[in-house]
KOLROPA-770529 format. One record per residue (C-alpha): x, y, z negated. Coordinates in pm, whole numbers, padded with zeros to 5 digits, always signed. Each point is the difference from the previous one (the first is absolute). Layout:
% KOLROPA-770529
XYZ
...
This chain:
% KOLROPA-770529
+00590+05764+04434
-00179+00046-00335
+00040-00211-00309
-00315-00190-00099
-00121-00215-00289
+00187+00202-00262
-00141-00072-00347
-00169+00300-00154
-00068+00084-00361
-00373+00079-00015
-00110+00328-00154
-00353-00010-00137
-00203+00306+00096
-00157+00008-00343
+00340+00006-00171
+00039+00360+00123
+00325+00045-00192
+00090+00361-00064
+00202+00189-00254
-00182+00129-00305
+00129+00350-00073
-00082+00170-00326
-00009+00380-00030
+00337+00125-00131
+00035+00158-00340
+00131+00355-00031
+00339-00138-00102
+00010-00230+00303
-00081+00290+00232
+00282+00206-00150
+00243-00292+00023
-00086-00058+00365
+00067+00366+00083
+00331-00003-00190
+00113-00341+00120
-00036+00078+00371
+00308+00223+00034
+00207-00243-00209
-00046-00284+00246
+00233-00071+00290
-00065+00249+00281
-00082-00138+00343
+00348+00038+00149
+00160-00182-00297
-00231-00298+00045
+00094-00024+00367
+00329-00181-00065
-00191-00281-00172
-00203-00049+00318
+00314+00009+00214
+00156-00265-00223
-00277-00242+00100
+00065+00033+00374
+00295-00245+00032
-00212-00288-00132
-00273+00076+00253
+00252+00018+00283
+00153-00335-00098
-00342-00165+00027
-00067+00188+00325
+00320-00131+00162
-00104-00356-00076
-00357+00051+00125
+00115+00161+00326
+00159-00328+00105
-00312-00212-00054
-00219-00127+00280
-00370+00087-00014
-00104-00335-00148
+00272+00020-00264
-00107+00356-00088
-00360-00118-00043
+00117-00275-00232
+00196+00259-00198
-00310+00220-00034
-00199-00300-00127
+00271-00081-00256
+00025+00363-00110
-00377+00021-00045
-00006-00311-00216
+00286+00129-00217
-00162+00342-00043
-00330-00159-00097
+00177-00218-00255
+00245+00253-00147
-00147+00341+00071
+00179+00314+00118
+00347-00064-00139
+00287+00224+00104
+00172-00271+00204
-00316-00111+00180
-00100+00361+00070
+00331+00067+00174
-00043-00317+00205
-00357+00101+00086
+00116+00344+00120
+00255-00162+00229
-00269-00234+00132
-00246+00280+00073
+00279+00194+00171
+00089-00293+00226
-00365-00066+00087
-00049+00369+00087
+00307-00016+00225
-00140-00297+00189
-00366+00105+00014
+00029+00379+00042
+00353+00038+00130
+00077+00224-00300
+00214-00092-00300
-00025+00201-00320
+00281+00249-00054
+00182+00018-00332
-00198+00307-00108
-00323-00190+00065
+00128-00295-00204
+00080+00245-00282
-00345+00153+00026
-00161-00344-00012
+00199-00095-00309
-00110+00318-00177
-00363-00072+00089
+00035-00351-00141
+00130+00156-00322
-00309+00222-00026
+00141+00337+00110
-00109+00291+00213
+00235-00005+00298
+00075+00325+00178
+00121-00072+00353
+00041+00278+00257
-00273+00012+00263
+00062-00232+00292
+00203-00255-00198
-00249-00283+00059
-00199-00026-00322
-00252-00231+00171
+00273-00255+00069
+00152+00057-00345
-00330-00095-00168
+00007-00345+00163
+00292-00101-00223
-00166+00024-00344
-00347-00073+00140
+00102-00328+00162
+00223-00098-00293
-00284+00042-00250
-00249-00171+00230
+00234-00298+00047
-00003-00031-00380
-00380-00024+00006
-00071+00357-00110
-00278+00185+00190
+00140+00327+00140
-00171+00328+00085
+00184+00242+00228
-00188+00327-00047
+00017+00287+00246
-00181+00325+00078
-00231-00080+00292
-00165-00278+00199
+00222+00057+00302
+00318-00071-00196
-00152-00295-00186
-00107-00180+00318
+00313+00102+00192
+00243-00123-00266
-00184-00328-00055
+00001-00070+00374
+00359+00109+00067
+00144-00200-00292
-00230-00298+00059
+00255-00207+00197
+00244+00010-00293
-00260-00115-00250
-00137-00272+00226
+00350-00143+00057
+00039-00014-00377
-00328-00189-00031
-00178+00298-00156
-00331+00159+00093
-00048+00375+00033
-00328+00192+00006
-00105+00362+00018
-00292+00193-00143
-00162+00278+00203
-00306+00208-00075
-00269-00166+00212
+00063-00356-00121
-00283-00213-00137
+00034-00160-00347
+00079-00343+00149
+00278+00148+00213
+00142+00184-00299
-00006-00314-00210
+00194-00187+00269
+00257+00280+00029
+00056+00011-00376
+00039-00379-00001
+00308+00035+00224
+00346-00028-00154
+00071+00363+00091
-00274+00260+00044
+00053+00341+00158
-00261+00249-00115
-00061+00366-00073
-00010+00134-00352
-00364+00113+00023
-00134-00326+00144
+00190-00199-00262
-00126+00200-00298
-00360-00001+00122
+00014-00379+00052
+00141-00032-00352
-00289+00207-00134
-00251-00213+00191
+00151-00310-00158
-00025+00170-00337
-00371+00047+00057
-00032-00372+00075
+00202-00101-00306
-00169+00250-00234
+00134-00093-00347
+00162-00324+00119
+00335+00155+00090
+00238-00231-00184
+00072-00346+00148
-00153-00173-00304
-00327+00196+00017
-00014-00042+00377
+00046-00376-00032
-00277-00018-00261
-00231+00204+00222
+00072-00233+00290
-00086-00304-00211
-00328+00163-00105
-00077+00083+00364
-00031+00372-00071
+00295+00093+00223
+00036-00079+00370
+00374+00001+00073
-00068-00014+00376
-00109+00363-00018
+00333+00126-00135
+00247+00151+00242
+00341+00024-00168
+00213-00261-00172
+00130+00243-00259
+00273+00263-00018
+00323-00198+00029
+00269+00166+00212
-00036+00339+00174
+00227+00193+00233
-00134+00352+00053
+00110+00166+00323
+00015+00381-00007
-00007-00039-00377
+00015+00369-00088
-00303+00073+00219
-00207-00295-00125
+00096+00002-00368
+00023+00375-00059
-00144+00222+00274
-00321-00199+00027
-00020-00060-00375
-00142+00343-00094
-00357-00125+00033
-00144-00334-00114
-00151-00245+00244
-00374-00037-00051
-00200-00299+00125
-00349+00133+00054
-00335-00097+00141
-00288+00200+00140
-00234+00120-00274
-00337-00011+00173
-00176+00061-00334
+00146+00352-00015
-00101+00167+00327
+00177+00311+00122
-00170+00324-00108
+00051+00183+00329
-00192+00305-00120
+00230+00035-00301
+00311-00043+00217
-00123+00269+00239
-00078+00239-00284
+00342-00038-00159
+00180+00029+00335
-00196+00314+00085
+00090+00155-00333
+00367-00095+00043
-00004+00175+00337
-00079+00329-00176
+00293-00027-00242
+00312+00200+00092
+00356-00110-00071
+00183+00210-00264
-00335+00134-00121
-00220-00298-00081
+00273-00264+00012
+00379-00017+00021
+00239-00246+00157
+00285-00114-00223
+00246-00250+00144
-00252-00159+00231
-00276-00012-00263
-00312+00217-00018
-00125+00154-00325
-00304+00214-00072
+00064+00348-00138
-00210+00163-00272
-00185+00190+00275
-00063-00329+00180
-00139-00165-00311
-00224+00297-00071
-00127+00001+00359
-00070-00372-00020
-00188+00041-00329
-00215+00274+00156
-00075-00212+00307
-00091-00297-00222
-00236+00215-00206
-00178+00124+00313
-00020-00355+00137
-00151-00136-00320
-00259+00278-00008
-00102-00075+00359
+00009-00380-00007
-00034-00099-00363
+00240-00211-00204
+00231-00206+00217
+00281-00199-00157
+00273+00106+00242
-00049+00368-00089
-00071-00030-00371
+00342-00093-00140
+00280+00254+00038
+00275-00262+00037
-00203-00194+00257
-00078+00298+00222
+00358+00135-00021
+00134-00340+00101
-00243-00021+00296
+00096+00347+00118
+00368-00078-00030
-00048-00311+00215
-00178+00217+00259
+00285+00254-00006
+00249-00281+00053
-00205-00129+00294
-00016+00348+00156
+00346+00138-00073
+00245-00279-00079
-00073-00288+00235
+00063+00083+00364
-00126-00188+00304
+00278-00164+00203
+00234+00041-00294
-00161-00185-00291
-00267-00178+00202
-00136-00042+00351
-00350-00046+00134
-00037-00306+00222
-00316-00176+00115
-00210+00223-00224
+00197-00093-00312
+00246+00188-00220
+00315-00210-00029
+00279+00080-00246
+00355+00045+00130
+00277-00135-00222
+00219+00298-00090
+00309-00222-00022
-00028-00207+00317
-00223+00215+00223
-00227-00299+00062
-00373-00037-00050
-00094-00169-00327
-00263-00244+00119
-00298-00040-00235
+00144+00250-00250
-00228+00278-00125
+00021+00285-00248
-00181-00038-00329
-00252+00201-00198
-00192+00158+00285
+00300+00151+00179
-00037-00241+00292
-00365+00095+00048
+00076+00372-00022
+00262-00019+00273
-00230-00216+00213
-00272+00264-00037
+00239+00280+00097
+00101-00194+00311
-00360-00074+00102
+00031-00373-00068
-00264-00213-00165
+00089-00018-00372
+00100-00349-00104
-00129-00177-00309
+00195+00080-00317
+00241-00263-00127
-00023-00197-00321
+00336-00093-00153
+00042-00378-00032
+00367-00015-00100
+00295+00237-00037
+00374-00058-00011
+00315+00208+00038
+00305-00107+00196
+00208+00046-00314
-00196-00263-00190
-00034-00233+00298
+00365-00023+00102
+00118-00049-00358
-00199-00325-00004
+00223-00176+00256
+00227-00263-00147
+00274+00117+00236
-00009+00349+00154
+00248+00160+00238
-00011+00267+00266
+00189+00157+00286
-00003+00342+00161
+00222+00254+00167
-00076+00268-00258
+00012-00100-00366
+00287+00200-00152
-00212+00309-00066
-00250-00198-00209
+00224-00263-00158
-00074+00127-00354
-00375-00018+00054
+00025-00351+00146
+00190-00106-00311
-00244+00162-00244
-00310-00129+00178
+00097-00347+00122
+00330-00070-00178
+00165-00045+00340
+00357+00102+00076
+00096+00160+00332
+00299-00142+00190
+00141+00191+00297
+00128-00212+00289
+00245+00159+00247
-00082+00012+00373
+00128-00267+00236
+00132+00269+00235
+00078+00368-00070
-00287+00234+00089
+00031+00197+00326
-00286+00238-00085
+00053+00372+00062
-00198+00257-00201
-00058+00306+00217
-00135+00212-00284
-00316+00203-00058
-00191+00238+00227
-00258+00232-00160
-00304+00179+00142
-00269+00233-00131
-00299-00181+00156
-00095-00353+00098
-00065+00101+00363
+00359+00127+00031
+00123-00331-00139
-00198-00206+00253
+00123+00216+00290
+00361-00041-00111
-00033-00377-00049
-00150-00029+00350
+00304+00170+00154
+00235-00200-00223
-00155-00332+00101
+00029+00091+00366
+00371+00074-00042
+00062-00347-00142
-00204-00203+00246
+00177+00170+00291
+00323-00167-00113
-00174-00336-00049
-00044-00002-00377
-00328-00105-00166
-00157+00239-00252
-00210-00079-00307
-00182+00291-00164
-00153-00074-00342
-00261+00242-00134
-00152+00040-00344
-00363-00061+00096
-00226-00139+00269
-00111+00356+00083
+00361+00110+00049
+00072-00296+00227
-00296+00088+00219
+00096+00370+00009
+00347-00095+00124
-00150-00247+00247
-00212+00282+00142
+00310+00219+00041
+00184-00282+00180
-00298-00052+00231
-00007+00368+00088
+00366-00025+00101
-00068-00309+00210
+00217-00231-00212
-00106-00364-00014
+00002-00134-00353
-00155-00259-00230
-00200+00092-00310
-00007-00222-00309
-00218+00090-00297
-00294-00141-00193
-00221+00016+00312
+00238-00227+00193
+00104-00231-00283
-00100-00310+00200
+00259+00094+00266
+00291+00032-00243
+00198-00301+00121
-00012+00106+00366
+00090+00361-00082
+00301-00096-00212
+00120-00250+00262
+00016+00276+00263
+00131+00282-00220
+00366-00085+00062
-00017+00008+00379
+00200+00264+00183
-00194+00327+00036
-00292-00107-00223
-00169+00257-00224
-00190-00138-00299
-00201+00218-00238
-00095-00172-00325
-00099+00054-00360
+00193-00174-00278
-00143-00328+00138
+00329-00022+00187
+00198+00058-00318
+00024-00339-00169
+00069-00353+00110
+00022+00073+00373
+00306-00072+00210
+00015+00203+00322
+00214-00197+00244
+00200+00203+00255
+00033-00096+00362
+00356+00013+00145
-00054+00334+00176
-00127+00164-00320
+00289-00140-00202
+00259+00125+00249
-00165+00343+00010
+00034+00048-00377
-00284-00198-00153
-00328+00103-00160
-00045+00361-00113
-00237+00048-00297
-00169+00333-00070
-00159+00027-00346
-00268+00269+00028
-00035+00099-00365
+00096-00146-00335
-00220-00274-00144
-00116-00042-00360
+00311-00201-00078
+00359+00034+00117
+00006-00380+00020
-00260+00010+00280
+00220+00246+00189
+00300-00229-00044
-00199-00292+00136
-00102+00202+00306
+00359+00109+00064
+00091-00368-00017
-00198-00077+00316
+00308+00105+00198
+00363-00117-00007
-00078-00346-00135
+00256-00284-00012
+00278+00214+00144
-00209+00146+00285
+00047+00369+00084
-00271+00249-00094
-00078+00340-00142
-00266+00179-00201
-00104+00352-00096
-00262+00185-00205
-00252+00257+00122
-00196+00186-00269
-00229+00302-00014
-00144+00248-00248
-00348-00154+00037
+00097-00343-00133
-00250-00106-00267
+00280-00127-00225
+00068+00362-00102
-00333-00006-00188
+00187-00193-00268
+00181+00323-00094
-00129+00297-00193
-00056+00321+00199
+00329+00164-00094
+00195-00322+00063
-00126-00011+00359
+00193+00317+00080
+00342-00087-00143
+00286-00131+00213
+00020-00154+00347
-00303-00195+00119
+00167-00340+00001
+00123+00038-00359
-00348+00107-00109
-00149-00306+00167
+00258-00227-00162
-00082+00155-00337
-00373-00050+00064
+00068-00360+00100
+00194-00055-00322
-00283+00151-00202
-00254-00228+00166
+00219-00306-00060
+00021+00090-00370
-00376+00055-00018
-00067-00337+00161
+00244-00164-00242
-00185+00158-00294
-00331-00127+00139
+00141-00351+00026
+00133+00021-00355
-00341+00113-00131
-00169-00282+00191
+00249-00249-00145
-00071+00119-00355
-00373-00019+00066
+00056-00348+00144
+00172-00118-00318
-00282+00147-00210
-00260-00172+00216
+00189-00329-00031
-00021+00040-00377
-00376+00055+00015
-00058-00287+00243
+00214-00231-00209
-00198+00089-00313
-00338-00042+00168
+00096-00313+00193
-00112+00154+00328
+00186-00028+00329
+00033+00251+00283
């Protein structure tokens, strides 16, 4: 029985309130670095959260005795008081107890104390680290509903469409009983559908869809970004507010915060359009690709920490080829300038030697589609810039697409800092707590598990070749399904998942494959992965935000067994994958299987690749890659501040 006719505080779309963040001075940067360690660490702040629990429980005891009609009247009264007084401490505690009681009646699940603590930390604007399986989706309903009851539009941001739609639907009964509306944004939505979803009290959306919609609104607003300028433009009739999507950046809860705010923040998001005035020069692309095919690694170019660089011999060879080309075909701009031709050749070398099919991209329906290195999913409508997309399309025999023209550009670092209230939650934040503080000024708070973990780590098994690894995993999976346990094997790439699938097929073992080719089937695959005797092979798609429910037979047999077939770019991804098993006190186990052919070893210098046991070398390579990615994010952040300075001086927007 939902509450209706609750008064709402209107939020004008053109108000678009957001925080204005100025670039920090050198002194401010230094102070932020020094101040971080001086603040209360996460475990010290925990007792403050625990101290708030008795007040919530007192309200909860009263609410538990109310009939449905009386509870609805209480929700109406609470909403009116929150709208009048805002998010005071006392009203927030009462709101948490109300949301908890509504969840108990509508979902049959009441928030545990650790979830109440997590919700309080989110309401304070913290990054909450909760162990995997602790119910972060339910935890988010506490601050989200509390803020929405106070009239504040809320965005709950997650990593993919599946989670956005799933969480909005599964938590919908709670919000409806509170008189709140919930919407979700997925990729294929039309503008009118997006506008309706953003108009809801609580909107579940992915980080990419949200930022691109924000950039589209920025194109509509042009220079009229402030409420005053927007109002003036509306009065003059030069701005159509019905075309805007968002209502501003008010209150955000970022799920899988370390992935969204750091891992995916190494490259800016670019809103682009097809540039039909600059047609693809297929002949030039073919010439450069053909020349790149003649260049030999370690002679004409070298690979240093996953980057390709021309050697002196390579530059000399290119100069000679350019001279011959100009003599035969006359002056052509692409071959005249040394910097231009070296850049073109380097792009061609990257296309030939650095980007691998079924690892970095797949070919589907005659199109080259990029695979997200963090999630293992296809990035719909995303394309590489500066001719790289067309080069790879040409190598794969696809029709080259039109080049893109950049319409707007924005980094996650700049975007998220604009929220008036920003918080996040994840299972893996401790390793990057300093970077989260420096970049977003957000403190990490660790929340203990509701039940002690029953996960068993069975150690590391090492092999010389990938084929030996797949053969061993096939036998290992068979051993577990014989005793009734389900098995989840997570591979580094799409190609690895299909190689293992082939080995399982040859052994006659039924299994389910989940990678970027089967992304539409994700919900069904995850739902069946915890059944007794099931074998699931997946990329890191199965690593975040998914809860694999065990059937009784599987639980009694020992729970889910997770095999991690190789270390990922980040140890946090590996921790998330291990967290697929032994959730909420369930039994489970995990182990690692690595080999000498793992591409992660390319992060090390030649002599480093020969020192020590394989697993330690891989862990060292993983650490090196994490540091390199952190440096890239830091450079992008500095460049972002510099760009903000320039844009602020010129008066231009993104």
